[in-house]
C-alpha positions as CSV (number, residue, x, y, z in Angstrom):
1,M,0.4,170.0,-107.0
2,S,-0.6,168.6,-103.7
3,S,-0.4,165.0,-104.9
4,V,2.9,165.5,-106.7
5,A,5.0,166.9,-103.9
6,P,4.9,163.9,-101.5
7,V,5.8,161.6,-104.4
8,A,8.7,163.8,-105.4
9,L,9.9,163.9,-101.8
10,F,9.7,160.2,-101.5
11,A,11.6,159.8,-104.8
12,L,14.2,162.2,-103.5
13,A,14.5,160.3,-100.3
14,G,15.0,157.1,-102.2
15,V,17.8,158.6,-104.4
16,L,19.5,160.0,-101.3
17,A,19.2,156.8,-99.4
18,G,20.7,154.9,-102.3
19,G,23.5,157.6,-102.5
20,A,24.2,157.1,-98.8
21,W,24.4,153.4,-99.3
22,S,26.7,153.8,-102.3
23,L,29.0,156.2,-100.4
24,H,29.1,153.7,-97.5
25,K,30.1,150.8,-99.8
26,Q,32.8,152.9,-101.5
27,G,34.3,153.8,-98.1
28,A,33.5,157.4,-98.0
29,A,34.0,159.5,-94.9
30,R,31.4,158.8,-92.2
31,A,30.4,162.5,-92.1
32,A,29.5,162.5,-95.8
33,V,27.5,159.3,-95.5
34,G,25.8,160.8,-92.4
35,V,24.9,164.0,-94.1
36,V,23.3,162.3,-97.1
37,A,21.5,159.9,-94.8
38,V,20.1,162.7,-92.8
39,L,18.9,164.5,-95.9
40,A,17.2,161.3,-97.0
41,A,15.4,161.1,-93.7
42,L,14.4,164.7,-93.9
43,A,12.9,164.2,-97.4
44,A,11.0,161.1,-96.3
45,G,9.8,162.9,-93.2
46,G,8.7,165.8,-95.3
47,G,6.7,163.5,-97.6
48,L,5.0,161.9,-94.6
49,L,4.1,165.2,-93.1
50,W,2.8,166.4,-96.4
51,L,0.4,163.4,-96.5
52,M,-0.9,164.0,-92.9
53,P,-4.4,165.4,-92.8
54,G,-4.7,168.9,-91.4
55,E,-6.2,172.3,-92.0
56,G,-6.7,173.3,-95.6
């Protein structure tokens, strides 16, 4: 499970980033684009943090 979670988070981040770009190109509200972009950044950050060495 430990090697699957960061890959899944990076995949989710990619899907969300693509969704944010698609929303932007379609002229969606800035708030909607911003929310999806922030979620993409959080997913990518979570994937990076999961890969960082630490206790355990």
